[in-house]
N, CA, C and O atoms as a GROMACS GRO file, in nm:
protein
  384
    1MET      N    1  -0.852   1.928   1.178
    1MET     CA    2  -0.872   2.055   1.114
    1MET      C    3  -0.983   2.132   1.185
    1MET      O    4  -0.973   2.254   1.204
    2ALA      N    5  -1.088   2.061   1.223
    2ALA     CA    6  -1.200   2.127   1.289
    2ALA      C    7  -1.158   2.185   1.424
    2ALA      O    8  -1.196   2.296   1.459
    3VAL      N    9  -1.081   2.108   1.499
    3VAL     CA   10  -1.035   2.157   1.630
    3VAL      C   11  -0.943   2.278   1.611
    3VAL      O   12  -0.952   2.375   1.685
    4ALA      N   13  -0.856   2.271   1.513
    4ALA     CA   14  -0.764   2.381   1.486
    4ALA      C   15  -0.839   2.510   1.454
    4ALA      O   16  -0.811   2.615   1.512
    5ILE      N   17  -0.934   2.503   1.362
    5ILE     CA   18  -1.007   2.625   1.324
    5ILE      C   19  -1.093   2.675   1.438
    5ILE      O   20  -1.107   2.795   1.456
    6TRP      N   21  -1.151   2.584   1.515
    6TRP     CA   22  -1.232   2.624   1.631
    6TRP      C   23  -1.147   2.698   1.732
    6TRP      O   24  -1.190   2.799   1.787
    7ARG      N   25  -1.026   2.649   1.758
    7ARG     CA   26  -0.938   2.716   1.854
    7ARG      C   27  -0.896   2.854   1.804
    7ARG      O   28  -0.887   2.948   1.883
    8ILE      N   29  -0.871   2.866   1.676
    8ILE     CA   30  -0.831   2.997   1.620
    8ILE      C   31  -0.949   3.094   1.623
    8ILE      O   32  -0.932   3.211   1.655
    9LEU      N   33  -1.067   3.046   1.589
    9LEU     CA   34  -1.185   3.134   1.590
    9LEU      C   35  -1.214   3.187   1.730
    9LEU      O   36  -1.272   3.294   1.745
   10SER      N   37  -1.175   3.113   1.833
   10SER     CA   38  -1.203   3.155   1.970
   10SER      C   39  -1.093   3.246   2.027
   10SER      O   40  -1.100   3.284   2.144
   11ARG      N   41  -0.992   3.280   1.948
   11ARG     CA   42  -0.881   3.363   1.995
   11ARG      C   43  -0.888   3.503   1.935
   11ARG      O   44  -0.944   3.525   1.828
   12ASP      N   45  -0.831   3.597   2.009
   12ASP     CA   46  -0.811   3.732   1.955
   12ASP      C   47  -0.661   3.750   1.935
   12ASP      O   48  -0.585   3.754   2.032
   13ALA      N   49  -0.621   3.761   1.810
   13ALA     CA   50  -0.479   3.777   1.778
   13ALA      C   51  -0.468   3.857   1.649
   13ALA      O   52  -0.555   3.849   1.562
   14PRO      N   53  -0.360   3.935   1.637
   14PRO     CA   54  -0.342   4.015   1.515
   14PRO      C   55  -0.330   3.929   1.388
   14PRO      O   56  -0.369   3.972   1.280
   15GLU      N   57  -0.275   3.808   1.404
   15GLU     CA   58  -0.255   3.721   1.287
   15GLU      C   59  -0.378   3.638   1.252
   15GLU      O   60  -0.376   3.563   1.155
   16LYS      N   61  -0.485   3.652   1.328
   16LYS     CA   62  -0.603   3.567   1.311
   16LYS      C   63  -0.660   3.576   1.170
   16LYS      O   64  -0.689   3.473   1.108
   17ARG      N   65  -0.677   3.695   1.119
   17ARG     CA   66  -0.736   3.713   0.986
   17ARG      C   67  -0.652   3.644   0.878
   17ARG      O   68  -0.705   3.575   0.791
   18GLY      N   69  -0.522   3.665   0.884
   18GLY     CA   70  -0.433   3.600   0.787
   18GLY      C   71  -0.437   3.449   0.797
   18GLY      O   72  -0.436   3.379   0.696
   19GLY      N   73  -0.443   3.399   0.920
   19GLY     CA   74  -0.453   3.255   0.941
   19GLY      C   75  -0.581   3.198   0.883
   19GLY      O   76  -0.580   3.090   0.825
   20LEU      N   77  -0.690   3.271   0.900
   20LEU     CA   78  -0.818   3.224   0.846
   20LEU      C   79  -0.818   3.225   0.693
   20LEU      O   80  -0.872   3.134   0.630
   21VAL      N   81  -0.758   3.327   0.635
   21VAL     CA   82  -0.748   3.333   0.489
   21VAL      C   83  -0.667   3.214   0.438
   21VAL      O   84  -0.707   3.148   0.342
   22LEU      N   85  -0.554   3.187   0.501
   22LEU     CA   86  -0.472   3.072   0.461
   22LEU      C   87  -0.548   2.941   0.479
   22LEU      O   88  -0.543   2.854   0.392
   23PHE      N   89  -0.618   2.927   0.592
   23PHE     CA   90  -0.691   2.804   0.619
   23PHE      C   91  -0.796   2.776   0.512
   23PHE      O   92  -0.804   2.665   0.459
   24PHE      N   93  -0.875   2.878   0.479
   24PHE     CA   94  -0.981   2.856   0.381
   24PHE      C   95  -0.927   2.844   0.239
   24PHE      O   96  -0.989   2.780   0.154
   25ALA      N   97  -0.810   2.905   0.212
   25ALA     CA   98  -0.746   2.887   0.081
   25ALA      C   99  -0.700   2.741   0.065
   25ALA      O  100  -0.723   2.680  -0.039
   26GLN      N  101  -0.634   2.688   0.168
   26GLN     CA  102  -0.589   2.548   0.158
   26GLN      C  103  -0.707   2.453   0.153
   26GLN      O  104  -0.700   2.348   0.089
   27LEU      N  105  -0.816   2.488   0.220
   27LEU     CA  106  -0.936   2.405   0.217
   27LEU      C  107  -0.996   2.402   0.076
   27LEU      O  108  -1.042   2.298   0.030
   28ALA      N  109  -0.995   2.518   0.009
   28ALA     CA  110  -1.046   2.524  -0.129
   28ALA      C  111  -0.958   2.441  -0.223
   28ALA      O  112  -1.009   2.369  -0.308
   29PHE      N  113  -0.826   2.452  -0.206
   29PHE     CA  114  -0.735   2.371  -0.287
   29PHE      C  115  -0.759   2.223  -0.261
   29PHE      O  116  -0.759   2.142  -0.353
   30ASN      N  117  -0.780   2.189  -0.134
   30ASN     CA  118  -0.805   2.050  -0.095
   30ASN      C  119  -0.929   1.996  -0.166
   30ASN      O  120  -0.927   1.886  -0.221
   31ALA      N  121  -1.036   2.073  -0.166
   31ALA     CA  122  -1.160   2.031  -0.231
   31ALA      C  123  -1.142   2.020  -0.382
   31ALA      O  124  -1.197   1.930  -0.445
   32ALA      N  125  -1.065   2.111  -0.440
   32ALA     CA  126  -1.045   2.112  -0.585
   32ALA      C  127  -0.956   1.996  -0.631
   32ALA      O  128  -0.968   1.949  -0.744
   33TRP      N  129  -0.866   1.950  -0.544
   33TRP     CA  130  -0.774   1.843  -0.584
   33TRP      C  131  -0.849   1.718  -0.628
   33TRP      O  132  -0.817   1.660  -0.732
   34SER      N  133  -0.948   1.675  -0.551
   34SER     CA  134  -1.022   1.554  -0.586
   34SER      C  135  -1.087   1.567  -0.723
   34SER      O  136  -1.086   1.474  -0.803
   35TRP      N  137  -1.143   1.683  -0.749
   35TRP     CA  138  -1.208   1.706  -0.878
   35TRP      C  139  -1.104   1.705  -0.990
   35TRP      O  140  -1.128   1.647  -1.096
   36MET      N  141  -0.988   1.767  -0.966
   36MET     CA  142  -0.886   1.772  -1.070
   36MET      C  143  -0.825   1.634  -1.098
   36MET      O  144  -0.812   1.593  -1.213
   37PHE      N  145  -0.789   1.564  -0.991
   37PHE     CA  146  -0.722   1.435  -1.006
   37PHE      C  147  -0.818   1.326  -1.053
   37PHE      O  148  -0.792   1.257  -1.151
   38PHE      N  149  -0.929   1.312  -0.983
   38PHE     CA  150  -1.023   1.204  -1.014
   38PHE      C  151  -1.128   1.246  -1.118
   38PHE      O  152  -1.151   1.174  -1.215
   39GLY      N  153  -1.189   1.362  -1.099
   39GLY     CA  154  -1.296   1.407  -1.188
   39GLY      C  155  -1.246   1.436  -1.329
   39GLY      O  156  -1.310   1.397  -1.427
   40MET      N  157  -1.133   1.504  -1.338
   40MET     CA  158  -1.076   1.537  -1.468
   40MET      C  159  -0.980   1.427  -1.518
   40MET      O  160  -0.929   1.435  -1.630
   41HIS      N  161  -0.956   1.327  -1.435
   41HIS     CA  162  -0.864   1.218  -1.469
   41HIS      C  163  -0.727   1.273  -1.510
   41HIS      O  164  -0.667   1.230  -1.608
   42SER      N  165  -0.679   1.371  -1.429
   42SER     CA  166  -0.555   1.437  -1.466
   42SER      C  167  -0.458   1.442  -1.348
   42SER      O  168  -0.467   1.531  -1.263
   43PRO      N  169  -0.365   1.348  -1.343
   43PRO     CA  170  -0.263   1.354  -1.239
   43PRO      C  171  -0.178   1.482  -1.246
   43PRO      O  172  -0.133   1.533  -1.144
   44LEU      N  173  -0.156   1.534  -1.367
   44LEU     CA  174  -0.079   1.658  -1.380
   44LEU      C  175  -0.154   1.776  -1.319
   44LEU      O  176  -0.095   1.857  -1.248
   45LEU      N  177  -0.283   1.785  -1.346
   45LEU     CA  178  -0.363   1.892  -1.286
   45LEU      C  179  -0.366   1.876  -1.134
   45LEU      O  180  -0.356   1.975  -1.061
   46GLY      N  181  -0.378   1.753  -1.086
   46GLY     CA  182  -0.373   1.727  -0.943
   46GLY      C  183  -0.241   1.772  -0.882
   46GLY      O  184  -0.238   1.830  -0.774
   47LEU      N  185  -0.132   1.745  -0.953
   47LEU     CA  186   0.001   1.785  -0.906
   47LEU      C  187   0.015   1.937  -0.903
   47LEU      O  188   0.076   1.993  -0.812
   48CYS      N  189  -0.041   2.004  -1.003
   48CYS     CA  190  -0.038   2.150  -1.006
   48CYS      C  191  -0.118   2.210  -0.892
   48CYS      O  192  -0.095   2.324  -0.854
   49ASN      N  193  -0.211   2.135  -0.838
   49ASN     CA  194  -0.292   2.179  -0.725
   49ASN      C  195  -0.226   2.144  -0.592
   49ASN      O  196  -0.223   2.227  -0.501
   50ILE      N  197  -0.175   2.024  -0.580
   50ILE     CA  198  -0.132   1.974  -0.449
   50ILE      C  199  -0.002   2.039  -0.401
   50ILE      O  200   0.020   2.049  -0.280
   51LEU      N  201   0.082   2.083  -0.492
   51LEU     CA  202   0.206   2.150  -0.449
   51LEU      C  203   0.178   2.282  -0.378
   51LEU      O  204   0.225   2.301  -0.265
   52PRO      N  205   0.102   2.374  -0.438
   52PRO     CA  206   0.071   2.496  -0.363
   52PRO      C  207  -0.017   2.469  -0.241
   52PRO      O  208  -0.010   2.540  -0.141
   53GLN      N  209  -0.100   2.364  -0.250
   53GLN     CA  210  -0.183   2.328  -0.136
   53GLN      C  211  -0.096   2.295  -0.016
   53GLN      O  212  -0.126   2.337   0.096
   54TRP      N  213   0.011   2.219  -0.037
   54TRP     CA  214   0.099   2.182   0.074
   54TRP      C  215   0.166   2.305   0.134
   54TRP      O  216   0.178   2.316   0.256
   55PHE      N  217   0.209   2.398   0.050
   55PHE     CA  218   0.271   2.521   0.102
   55PHE      C  219   0.170   2.604   0.180
   55PHE      O  220   0.205   2.664   0.281
   56LEU      N  221   0.046   2.608   0.135
   56LEU     CA  222  -0.058   2.679   0.210
   56LEU      C  223  -0.083   2.613   0.345
   56LEU      O  224  -0.105   2.682   0.445
   57ILE      N  225  -0.081   2.481   0.350
   57ILE     CA  226  -0.100   2.409   0.475
   57ILE      C  227   0.012   2.441   0.572
   57ILE      O  228  -0.013   2.467   0.690
   58VAL      N  229   0.136   2.439   0.524
   58VAL     CA  230   0.250   2.470   0.611
   58VAL      C  231   0.242   2.615   0.660
   58VAL      O  232   0.267   2.642   0.777
   59ALA      N  233   0.207   2.706   0.571
   59ALA     CA  234   0.193   2.847   0.612
   59ALA      C  235   0.082   2.862   0.716
   59ALA      O  236   0.098   2.935   0.814
   60THR      N  237  -0.029   2.792   0.696
   60THR     CA  238  -0.140   2.795   0.792
   60THR      C  239  -0.095   2.739   0.926
   60THR      O  240  -0.125   2.796   1.031
   61LEU      N  241  -0.023   2.629   0.922
   61LEU     CA  242   0.027   2.566   1.044
   61LEU      C  243   0.116   2.664   1.121
   61LEU      O  244   0.104   2.675   1.243
   62VAL      N  245   0.204   2.734   1.053
   62VAL     CA  246   0.295   2.829   1.118
   62VAL      C  247   0.216   2.943   1.183
   62VAL      O  248   0.243   2.980   1.297
   63VAL      N  249   0.121   2.999   1.111
   63VAL     CA  250   0.041   3.109   1.166
   63VAL      C  251  -0.043   3.060   1.283
   63VAL      O  252  -0.051   3.127   1.386
   64PHE      N  253  -0.106   2.944   1.267
   64PHE     CA  254  -0.186   2.888   1.377
   64PHE      C  255  -0.098   2.863   1.499
   64PHE      O  256  -0.140   2.890   1.611
   65TRP      N  257   0.022   2.811   1.479
   65TRP     CA  258   0.116   2.784   1.587
   65TRP      C  259   0.146   2.912   1.666
   65TRP      O  260   0.154   2.911   1.789
   66ARG      N  261   0.162   3.022   1.594
   66ARG     CA  262   0.191   3.151   1.660
   66ARG      C  263   0.073   3.199   1.744
   66ARG      O  264   0.091   3.264   1.847
   67ILE      N  265  -0.047   3.165   1.700
   67ILE     CA  266  -0.167   3.208   1.773
   67ILE      C  267  -0.198   3.112   1.887
   67ILE      O  268  -0.227   3.153   1.999
   68ASP      N  269  -0.192   2.982   1.856
   68ASP     CA  270  -0.229   2.878   1.953
   68ASP      C  271  -0.154   2.751   1.916
   68ASP      O  272  -0.180   2.691   1.812
   69ARG      N  273  -0.062   2.710   2.000
   69ARG     CA  274   0.025   2.596   1.966
   69ARG      C  275  -0.052   2.468   1.938
   69ARG      O  276  -0.017   2.394   1.846
   70LEU      N  277  -0.156   2.442   2.015
   70LEU     CA  278  -0.234   2.320   1.991
   70LEU      C  279  -0.303   2.325   1.855
   70LEU      O  280  -0.312   2.223   1.786
   71ALA      N  281  -0.350   2.441   1.815
   71ALA     CA  282  -0.412   2.456   1.682
   71ALA      C  283  -0.310   2.424   1.573
   71ALA      O  284  -0.343   2.356   1.476
   72GLY      N  285  -0.188   2.471   1.590
   72GLY     CA  286  -0.083   2.439   1.493
   72GLY      C  287  -0.052   2.291   1.489
   72GLY      O  288  -0.037   2.232   1.382
   73LEU      N  289  -0.042   2.230   1.607
   73LEU     CA  290  -0.015   2.086   1.615
   73LEU      C  291  -0.126   2.003   1.550
   73LEU      O  292  -0.100   1.898   1.493
   74CYS      N  293  -0.248   2.052   1.560
   74CYS     CA  294  -0.361   1.979   1.501
   74CYS      C  295  -0.349   1.970   1.349
   74CYS      O  296  -0.411   1.882   1.288
   75LEU      N  297  -0.271   2.059   1.288
   75LEU     CA  298  -0.256   2.055   1.142
   75LEU      C  299  -0.138   1.971   1.096
   75LEU      O  300  -0.121   1.948   0.976
   76LEU      N  301  -0.056   1.923   1.190
   76LEU     CA  302   0.058   1.840   1.152
   76LEU      C  303   0.017   1.713   1.076
   76LEU      O  304   0.079   1.683   0.973
   77PRO      N  305  -0.084   1.638   1.121
   77PRO     CA  306  -0.122   1.518   1.043
   77PRO      C  307  -0.163   1.552   0.900
   77PRO      O  308  -0.133   1.478   0.806
   78LEU      N  309  -0.232   1.664   0.883
   78LEU     CA  310  -0.271   1.707   0.748
   78LEU      C  311  -0.148   1.736   0.664
   78LEU      O  312  -0.142   1.695   0.548
   79ALA      N  313  -0.050   1.807   0.720
   79ALA     CA  314   0.072   1.840   0.647
   79ALA      C  315   0.146   1.713   0.605
   79ALA      O  316   0.193   1.703   0.492
   80PHE      N  317   0.156   1.617   0.697
   80PHE     CA  318   0.223   1.491   0.663
   80PHE      C  319   0.145   1.412   0.558
   80PHE      O  320   0.204   1.356   0.466
   81TRP      N  321   0.014   1.408   0.572
   81TRP     CA  322  -0.068   1.334   0.476
   81TRP      C  323  -0.057   1.395   0.336
   81TRP      O  324  -0.040   1.322   0.238
   82VAL      N  325  -0.065   1.527   0.326
   82VAL     CA  326  -0.059   1.591   0.194
   82VAL      C  327   0.081   1.577   0.136
   82VAL      O  328   0.095   1.567   0.014
   83ALA      N  329   0.184   1.577   0.218
   83ALA     CA  330   0.320   1.552   0.167
   83ALA      C  331   0.327   1.412   0.106
   83ALA      O  332   0.382   1.394  -0.002
   84PHE      N  333   0.272   1.314   0.175
   84PHE     CA  334   0.268   1.176   0.124
   84PHE      C  335   0.184   1.168  -0.003
   84PHE      O  336   0.223   1.104  -0.101
   85ALA      N  337   0.068   1.233  -0.001
   85ALA     CA  338  -0.020   1.234  -0.119
   85ALA      C  339   0.048   1.302  -0.237
   85ALA      O  340   0.023   1.265  -0.352
   86THR      N  341   0.132   1.400  -0.210
   86THR     CA  342   0.205   1.468  -0.318
   86THR      C  343   0.301   1.371  -0.386
   86THR      O  344   0.311   1.369  -0.509
   87VAL      N  345   0.370   1.291  -0.307
   87VAL     CA  346   0.460   1.190  -0.363
   87VAL      C  347   0.381   1.089  -0.447
   87VAL      O  348   0.422   1.053  -0.558
   88LEU      N  349   0.269   1.043  -0.392
   88LEU     CA  350   0.185   0.948  -0.467
   88LEU      C  351   0.134   1.011  -0.597
   88LEU      O  352   0.139   0.948  -0.703
   89ASN      N  353   0.087   1.135  -0.589
   89ASN     CA  354   0.036   1.204  -0.707
   89ASN      C  355   0.146   1.217  -0.812
   89ASN      O  356   0.123   1.193  -0.930
   90PHE      N  357   0.266   1.255  -0.767
   90PHE     CA  358   0.379   1.268  -0.859
   90PHE      C  359   0.409   1.135  -0.928
   90PHE      O  360   0.431   1.131  -1.049
   91GLU      N  361   0.411   1.027  -0.850
   91GLU     CA  362   0.443   0.896  -0.907
   91GLU      C  363   0.336   0.849  -1.005
   91GLU      O  364   0.368   0.788  -1.108
   92VAL      N  365   0.211   0.875  -0.976
   92VAL     CA  366   0.104   0.840  -1.071
   92VAL      C  367   0.124   0.917  -1.201
   92VAL      O  368   0.112   0.861  -1.309
   93TRP      N  369   0.156   1.047  -1.189
   93TRP     CA  370   0.182   1.127  -1.309
   93TRP      C  371   0.304   1.075  -1.384
   93TRP      O  372   0.300   1.060  -1.506
   94ARG      N  373   0.412   1.048  -1.312
   94ARG     CA  374   0.537   1.003  -1.373
   94ARG      C  375   0.520   0.868  -1.444
   94ARG      O  376   0.574   0.846  -1.552
   95LEU      N  377   0.446   0.779  -1.381
   95LEU     CA  378   0.432   0.644  -1.437
   95LEU      C  379   0.328   0.636  -1.548
   95LEU      O  380   0.319   0.535  -1.618
   96ASN      N  381   0.251   0.741  -1.565
   96ASN     CA  382   0.152   0.740  -1.673
   96ASN      C  383   0.201   0.832  -1.781
   96ASN      O  384   0.134   0.848  -1.883
   0.00000   0.00000   0.00000
């Protein structure tokens, strides 16, 4: 994530502002998820957070890819991890 944002910050592109907004929005959702899931002890609240978070990550990845392909690729592990975490979060909610 750090390499991706660093590469985008060093570029001049029309989509840069939108990409930065998406990046920091998904980062805020990411930070809030731990508090919702663990702090509030609420798998449902975590699920309500992680679904839009994943869509924000994918949107960020697409915009970053258009600006700098390596920056977009750097977000692929995050997208895969959050997709997996979404399944885990759903199953914890479903089984409880």
